[in-house]
C-alpha positions, 0 to 999 in steps of 0.5 A: 450517544442517544441519537446513535442508540435511537438510530440503531434501534430504529434501523433494520438489518440492512441499515445496521449491516451498512453501518457495521460495514462502514465501521469495518472499512474505517478500522481497516483503513486506519490500520493500513494508514498507521502501519504503511506510514510507519513502514515507508518512513522506515524504508526511506530512512534505510535507503538514505543511510544504507546506500551511501554506507554501502558504496563507501565500504572498502570491499563487497563483503564490507559493503554487504555488512553495512547494508545488513546493518541499515536495511531494516525492512529488507528492501535493498538486500534482495537486490544485492543478492540478485546481483551477486547470485550465480545461476545454475550451470544446468539451467537456461539462465546460465547460457545468457549473457552476463548482462542480460542475466543480471538485468532479469535477476535484478528486475525480478528482485525489484518487482518483489520489493515493490510489491512489498511496499505497495501492499495495502494500496488496493485496499485503500483505493477500494475503500476510498472509492466505494465507501461514499456509495455504501454510505449513500445506499444506507441513507437511501434505504434509511429514508425509505424505512423511515417513510414506510414507518411514518406512513404506517403510523397514519399521521405525517408531520414535519417533526416525524419526518425530519428526525428519521430522515436526518438520522438516515443522512448521517449514513452519507456523512459516515461514508465520506468520513471513511473514504476521505482519509483512505483516498488521501492516504492512497495518494500520499503513500503512492508518492512515497512509494514512487520515491522509493522506487526511483532510489531502488531503481538507481541502486539496481542500475549501479549494482548492474554496472558494478557487476558488469564492470567486474566481469569485464576486468576479470575476463582475459585480454584477447590474444594478438 
């Protein structure tokens, strides 16, 4: 603690600004890590329970009730709403083929859900890629500031150089400490989102097939 206080007292405005920026990035990364880890675990659990319960229901209304009970993060319900929605007869959407309408609505709903799951990934990637360079900049500036202070003192010894330079090198270590968890979390969450995406795409495909098949059965048979 004394070393940090000494480093903070010796640093100028830029050095303190870099340290505060790294602290802000670290806090932001860890908040996202805990939140997204909790969210994606819930989503994977919801999908694993909701999809079998949906298809095991006796009819669509019962399936809708089952889905609402298990879909806590609302990642499957938008797909069902898109599959069962009826377009306005006065719009261009209503003039297309039913299969094309289903595909478009399910695609839009799937993209919206994936944006929800991918929220925060850009922040983690940005922190992971920029934090080491910010820490390196803090180190370079700290060394420059320390050498200027030592030169102005008139006497240069190894003891006077090693202390300030060693403290400045801490900024590089701080940048790496901020970046490494962010990069690891970005990769892990990317894989988890990919797994969820595959499950959601499969569910959307099955909904489309169900609705297309229902429309085929409801259409009147051609006259001989």
